[in-house]
C-alpha positions, 0 to 999 in steps of 0.5 A, spaced: 499 499 498 502 507 498 504 512 504 499 518 502 503 525 504 500 531 507 501 537 502 507 539 507 511 533 506 511 533 499 514 540 498 519 539 502 520 532 499 521 536 493 525 542 495 531 536 497 531 532 490 536 536 488 541 535 493 539 528 493 540 526 486 543 531 483 538 534 478 533 539 478 525 537 479 524 540 473 530 536 468 526 530 473 518 531 470 521 532 463 525 525 464 518 522 467 514 526 460 519 524 455 518 517 458 515 510 457 507 512 456 506 508 463 498 509 466 497 508 473 502 512 478 504 506 481 507 504 474 510 510 473 514 511 481 517 504 480 519 506 472 522 512 476 525 507 481 528 501 476 531 506 471 534 512 475 534 508 482 531 514 486 528 512 493 521 511 493 519 518 497 522 521 491 520 517 485 512 518 489 514 526 490 515 526 483 510 523 479 506 526 484 507 534 482 508 531 474 500 529 475 498 536 479 503 539 474 499 536 468 492 537 471 493 544 473 495 546 465 489 541 463 485 546 466 488 552 462 
């Protein structure tokens, strides 16, 4: 079962990702966008973890942010 992070925890994870991975959030979001066309959230998280050797929490935060930004684009 996946964990549910609060908004504060999500923001804290995002702020630490560049330091922990050496890549900015925008780079990770681009990698997800250019990656395989996976539909399920957990599939995307698993892909990031296996392809880029990310921790579960970091991968989940990146995918969550990707989905939030994609949904915001659809509203515009």
